[in-house]
ZAMARGU-4260 file (C-alpha; in steps of 0.2 Angstrom, whole numbers, plus 5000, padded with zeros to 4 digits):
<rodrens>
0) 4950/5191/5086 | 4965/5202/5090 | 4975/5188/5093 | 4971/5183/5074 | 4977/5200/5069
5) 4993/5198/5080 | 4996/5184/5070 | 4993/5188/5054 | 5004/5206/5057 | 5018/5197/5062
10) 5017/5184/5047 | 5018/5198/5035 | 5032/5208/5046 | 5039/5192/5048 | 5038/5189/5026
15) 5043/5206/5021 | 5058/5208/5035 | 5066/5191/5024 | 5057/5183/5013 | 5051/5167/5022
20) 5035/5160/5028 | 5026/5151/5038 | 5027/5135/5028 | 5042/5134/5026 | 5051/5117/5019
25) 5063/5115/5033 | 5047/5111/5046 | 5042/5095/5037 | 5058/5087/5044 | 5048/5089/5062
30) 5038/5077/5070 | 5019/5074/5073 | 5009/5064/5084 | 4993/5058/5074 | 4983/5041/5072
35) 4994/5032/5087 | 5010/5036/5077 | 5025/5048/5079 | 5031/5052/5061 | 5038/5068/5052
40) 5024/5081/5047 | 5029/5079/5027 | 5022/5060/5030 | 5008/5064/5040 | 5001/5078/5024
45) 5005/5065/5015 | 4994/5054/5021 | 4977/5065/5026 | 4979/5077/5009 | 4980/5062/4995
50) 4967/5055/5006 | 4957/5069/5006 | 4959/5074/4988 | 4966/5060/4981 | 4980/5067/4973
55) 4998/5074/4975 | 4999/5091/4971 | 4984/5103/4974 | 4986/5122/4965 | 5003/5117/4961
60) 5006/5115/4980 | 5013/5099/4987 | 5005/5088/5001 | 5017/5096/5014 | 5014/5113/5009
65) 4995/5111/5006 | 4993/5104/5021 | 5004/5116/5033 | 4993/5131/5022 | 4977/5123/5029
70) 4985/5123/5044 | 4990/5141/5046 | 4971/5147/5040 | 4966/5141/5057 | 4977/5156/5063
75) 4965/5171/5050 | 4981/5169/5036 | 4969/5169/5019 | 4973/5155/5006 | 4972/5155/4986
80) 4968/5138/4983 | 4950/5129/4986 | 4954/5108/4989 | 4941/5098/4983 | 4938/5080/4982
85) 4932/5068/4971 | 4913/5061/4973 | 4914/5041/4967 | 4899/5033/4971 | 4882/5038/4957
90) 4870/5042/4970 | 4884/5052/4980 | 4886/5061/4965 | 4867/5066/4960 | 4864/5070/4981
95) 4877/5083/4978 | 4871/5090/4963 | 4877/5079/4948 | 4896/5083/4953 | 4911/5070/4951
100) 4923/5084/4960 | 4916/5095/4973 | 4925/5109/4984 | 4926/5107/5004 | 4920/5123/5005
105) 4904/5117/4997 | 4905/5101/5007 | 4905/5108/5020 | 4887/5117/5018 | 4881/5101/5013
110) 4885/5092/5029 | 4868/5090/5035 | 4859/5083/5019 | 4874/5070/5020 | 4872/5064/5037
115) 4852/5064/5034 | 4854/5055/5018 | 4869/5043/5029 | 4854/5041/5043 | 4842/5037/5031
120) 4849/5023/5023 | 4845/5008/5032 | 4858/4994/5026 | 4879/4995/5024 | 4878/4997/5006
125) 4890/5006/4994 | 4883/5022/4997 | 4883/5022/5014 | 4900/5018/5014 | 4904/5033/5003
130) 4893/5044/5014 | 4904/5039/5028 | 4919/5040/5020 | 4913/5061/5013 | 4907/5063/5032
135) 4925/5056/5038 | 4934/5069/5024 | 4923/5083/5031 | 4927/5082/5050 | 4948/5078/5046
140) 4946/5094/5034 | 4940/5105/5050 | 4952/5098/5058 | 4965/5103/5050 | 4960/5120/5043
145) 4956/5123/5064 | 4975/5120/5067 | 4967/5103/5078 | 4977/5092/5067 | 4995/5099/5067
150) 5001/5094/5084 | 5017/5099/5091 | 5027/5093/5104 | 5030/5103/5120 | 5042/5102/5133
155) 5034/5106/5151 | 5050/5104/5165 | 5057/5090/5156 | 5040/5080/5150 | 5035/5081/5133
160) 5016/5083/5129 | 5008/5086/5112 | 4995/5103/5108 | 4990/5107/5093 | 4997/5121/5082
165) 4983/5131/5087 | 4985/5133/5105 | 5005/5130/5103 | 5007/5147/5096 | 4997/5157/5112
170) 4996/5176/5113 | 5010/5179/5124 | 5020/5167/5115 | 5017/5177/5098 | 5019/5195/5109
175) 5035/5187/5112 | 5042/5181/5095 | 5036/5197/5087 | 5049/5206/5096 | 5062/5197/5085
180) 5062/5201/5067 | 5080/5194/5063 | 5073/5178/5059 | 5057/5169/5056 | 5050/5169/5073
185) 5037/5154/5067 | 5049/5144/5061 | 5060/5146/5074 | 5048/5144/5086 | 5045/5127/5080
190) 5063/5120/5077 | 5064/5124/5096 | 5050/5111/5101 | 5060/5099/5089 | 5074/5101/5096
195) 5068/5099/5113 | 5060/5084/5107 | 5074/5076/5100 | 5084/5080/5116 | 5070/5069/5125
200) 5061/5060/5113 | 5061/5045/5099 | 5071/5047/5086 | 5063/5033/5073 | 5053/5048/5064
205) 5068/5055/5056 | 5072/5035/5050 | 5055/5038/5040 | 5059/5053/5036 | 5073/5048/5025
210) 5064/5032/5020 | 5051/5043/5013 | 5061/5054/5003 | 5071/5039/4994 | 5057/5032/4984
215) 5063/5015/4984 | 5048/5006/4978 | 5049/5016/4961 | 5069/5013/4961 | 5066/4996/4964
220) 5052/4995/4949 | 5063/5004/4937 | 5079/4992/4942 | 5068/4976/4939 | 5062/4983/4922
225) 5080/4982/4916 | 5084/4967/4922 | 5069/4960/4911 | 5075/4969/4897 | 5092/4962/4899
230) 5085/4946/4897 | 5080/4950/4882 | 5092/4962/4875 | 5111/4954/4884 | 5115/4935/4879
235) 5125/4937/4894 | 5114/4931/4907 | 5125/4938/4920 | 5120/4957/4916 | 5101/4953/4922
240) 5107/4944/4934 | 5116/4956/4941 | 5101/4970/4939 | 5091/4956/4947 | 5104/4955/4963
245) 5103/4976/4964 | 5084/4973/4964 | 5083/4963/4980 | 5095/4973/4989 | 5086/4987/4986
250) 5069/4979/4993 | 5079/4974/5006 | 5082/4989/5011 | 5064/4998/5010 | 5059/4981/5018
255) 5070/4982/5034 | 5067/5002/5036 | 5048/4998/5036 | 5050/4985/5049 | 5061/4997/5058
260) 5049/5011/5057 | 5033/4998/5062 | 5042/4989/5075 | 5034/4975/5065 | 5033/4961/5050
265) 5030/4969/5034 | 5015/4961/5030 | 5001/4968/5040 | 4990/4975/5025 | 4987/4973/5006
270) 5001/4986/5001 | 5013/4976/5013 | 5007/4956/5005 | 5009/4964/4988 | 5024/4972/4992
275) 5033/4955/5001 | 5025/4942/4989 | 5032/4950/4973 | 5049/4953/4983 | 5049/4933/4991
280) 5044/4926/4974 | 5061/4935/4967 | 5071/4928/4982 | 5064/4912/4978 | 5065/4911/4960
285) 5085/4914/4962 | 5087/4902/4974 | 5079/4887/4966 | 5085/4895/4950 | 5103/4893/4957
290) 5104/4876/4964 | 5092/4870/4946 | 5105/4879/4934 | 5088/4886/4927 | 5089/4904/4921
295) 5070/4904/4916 | 5066/4903/4935 | 5071/4921/4933 | 5065/4929/4923 | 5048/4920/4932
300) 5054/4930/4947 | 5058/4947/4941 | 5041/4946/4929 | 5031/4943/4945 | 5040/4956/4956
305) 5038/4968/4943 | 5020/4967/4943 | 5020/4969/4962 | 5030/4984/4959 | 5017/4991/4948
310) 5002/4989/4960 | 5010/4997/4974 | 5017/5011/4964 | 5001/5017/4954 | 4986/5008/4963
315) 4986/5019/4979 | 4967/5022/4979 | 4965/5003/4982 | 4985/4999/4992 | 4985/5012/5003
320) 5008/5012/5008 | 5004/5022/5026 | 5010/5013/5042 | 4996/5013/5053 | 4994/5005/5073
325) 4990/4985/5073 | 4972/4979/5079 | 4977/4966/5093 | 4975/4953/5084 | 4989/4955/5075
330) 5000/4961/5090 | 5009/4946/5092 | 5025/4947/5083 | 5030/4930/5081 | 5013/4923/5073
335) 5013/4935/5063 | 5029/4931/5058 | 5026/4915/5054 | 5009/4912/5049 | 5009/4927/5037
340) 5024/4925/5029 | 5021/4908/5025 | 5005/4912/5018 | 5010/4927/5008 | 5026/4919/5002
345) 5016/4901/4996 | 5006/4915/4983 | 5022/4922/4978 | 5029/4904/4971 | 5012/4901/4964
350) 5012/4917/4955 | 5030/4911/4948 | 5020/4897/4939 | 5005/4909/4936 | 5018/4919/4925
355) 5025/4904/4917 | 5011/4897/4911 | 5004/4910/4905 | 5018/4912/4893 | 5020/4897/4889
360) 5000/4898/4883 | 5003/4915/4873 | 5018/4910/4867 | 5009/4892/4859 | 4995/4906/4852
365) 5008/4915/4843 | 5019/4901/4837 | 5022/4882/4840 | 5030/4875/4853 | 5040/4858/4853
370) 5030/4845/4865 | 5051/4845/4874 | 5052/4861/4876 | 5032/4863/4884 | 5040/4848/4894
375) 5051/4859/4900 | 5040/4872/4904 | 5028/4861/4913 | 5042/4853/4924 | 5048/4873/4929
380) 5030/4875/4933 | 5027/4859/4942 | 5045/4862/4956 | 5036/4880/4959 | 5020/4871/4963
385) 5028/4861/4975 | 5035/4874/4982 | 5019/4885/4984 | 5009/4870/4992 | 5021/4868/5004
390) 5021/4882/5010 | 5004/4886/5010 | 5000/4870/5021 | 5009/4875/5032 | 5005/4894/5034
395) 4985/4884/5035 | 4992/4875/5051 | 5001/4889/5059 | 4986/4898/5053 | 4976/4888/5066
400) 4988/4885/5077 | 4986/4903/5079 | 4967/4906/5079 | 4964/4892/5093 | 4979/4904/5102
405) 4967/4923/5100 | 4950/4914/5095 | 4948/4899/5102 | 4946/4888/5089 | 4959/4880/5077
410) 4946/4881/5062 | 4931/4891/5061 | 4925/4889/5041 | 4926/4910/5040 | 4929/4915/5021
415) 4947/4917/5021 | 4951/4900/5029 | 4940/4893/5017 | 4946/4899/5003 | 4963/4893/5007
420) 4960/4877/5010 | 4949/4878/4992 | 4967/4885/4984 | 4976/4871/4995 | 4964/4856/4988
425) 4964/4860/4970 | 4981/4866/4967 | 4984/4848/4976 | 4974/4841/4964 | 4983/4848/4949
430) 5000/4842/4959 | 4991/4824/4958 | 4985/4827/4940 | 5001/4829/4934 | 5013/4817/4944
435) 4999/4801/4939 | 4998/4810/4921 | 4979/4814/4923 | 4983/4830/4914 | 4988/4829/4899
440) 5003/4839/4895 | 4994/4852/4884 | 4983/4856/4896 | 4993/4858/4911 | 4997/4877/4907
445) 4980/4882/4906 | 4973/4874/4923 | 4990/4883/4932 | 4983/4899/4925 | 4965/4897/4929
450) 4970/4889/4946 | 4980/4908/4952 | 4961/4916/4951 | 4959/4906/4967 | 4973/4911/4974
455) 4966/4930/4971 | 4951/4927/4976 | 4960/4920/4994 | 4970/4934/4996 | 4961/4951/4986
460) 4942/4943/4984 | 4939/4938/5002 | 4944/4960/5006 | 4938/4967/4992 | 4921/4958/4989
465) 4914/4947/5002 | 4921/4958/5018 | 4916/4947/5031 | 4924/4936/5045 | 4934/4938/5057
470) 4950/4944/5046 | 4941/4959/5046 | 4956/4969/5050 | 4964/4965/5032 | 4948/4971/5022
475) 4951/4986/5012 | 4941/4995/4998 | 4944/5001/4979 | 4950/4981/4972 | 4933/4974/4967
480) 4936/4981/4948 | 4953/4979/4947 | 4949/4958/4955 | 4935/4960/4941 | 4946/4967/4927
485) 4959/4953/4932 | 4945/4939/4931 | 4942/4945/4917 | 4955/4946/4905 | 4960/4929/4912
490) 4946/4920/4906 | 4948/4927/4890 | 4965/4921/4888 | 4961/4906/4892 | 4945/4904/4882
495) 4954/4911/4866 | 4969/4898/4870 | 4961/4885/4873 | 4958/4875/4857 | 4976/4882/4851
500) 4985/4870/4854 | 5002/4870/4843 | 5012/4856/4851 | 5022/4848/4837 | 5036/4833/4840
505) 5051/4837/4845 | 5066/4835/4831
</rodrens>
């Protein structure tokens, strides 16, 4: 008790003396070791506070300030805000008193009821998963509020060890710091620990701090939108092409920095695969467009890349941008960089055909399209399909080799494997039907647009809906509504336009 009084007194004295505070923004650059990874405090704060609250701002405080103040409360320092967390499942809402938001202080009081309900639920239902999430949030909140979550580097005779902040500031250290009133003693001590770590430790976290502050995904999305607008507003194609190139450069920088920070290919979770597929699709479209001298490829690449960037910027609940340690099966960088990259690039190439197919469908619905123009667009789609199918087939074969290396069998009818094979067979049938003229010109775009739903099932559906099999390391939550909406909208578009063929003979 005396220890906490001493800390509060020192904090208040320091604050009054120089208008400073324990949670100085300069500390957000400090290193922290959490979740098996070294990173800046500001990055960890954003990860945990967004996980707890789903928000970037809490009572006017950003995620770093919220995390810091909550950690400082372990010393008895009062905080003037109450964190809340969303309650998503209807049964959990009923259990907690018919609320869709609840304060953590109230949630902690109901911890026993939540635990009893969790243990009573026999099956791994959505309700039980939500209760597990609530218990996890309670434990994380307690860990932060007790000062155990903020790990600080400490130099012990040349050896760096990591201690919780509530142990870093010992009674002796506080008494020594309190004698120096010229500057904030807490900030000074934490900055000193950073300097000692930097002299002997890994400086990758400093790169991540810059990476975090640059906000490159948002910049990429804006540039991509400008490039798309330039295609419509300006006759000079070079303007749109220039913005497309700049978009690729910015995304390349973003992906490169992510590789440097994580030490692996940027394709290990749903966030990264969505990002990389959009980027890869734009690069493939620009290369094909250059050699074939077809501007429409750039439109296809930009449109799909913009969709991908929209998702990674705004679908936080479904796509988590956090960089986390890998499960053992993914730690082989060779197979990760060949099999997964090839599969994701194939999805990007197939997405190009999906973009143009839907464009044709909508255009035919609202206006007439000549046979000559439709044949031209169908040939462009056909080209995209060829590249996509070749890469998908190669990716499946490489995946089989990796499976034999990792699991001792080439093929096992795992849901992810099965659906990837379904996608390959479906697109090969469409490709063959187009080549042999079994598929009529006016039906081709509808079939291609509908076929992409199989890609979405293999890519998202296995993770968000089936959630079973050996590929469990890729499973996520929160995407079932998105996927259902995608299937519903695409099906509706096909049903509305399927009987509306306004193709006319070319003049």
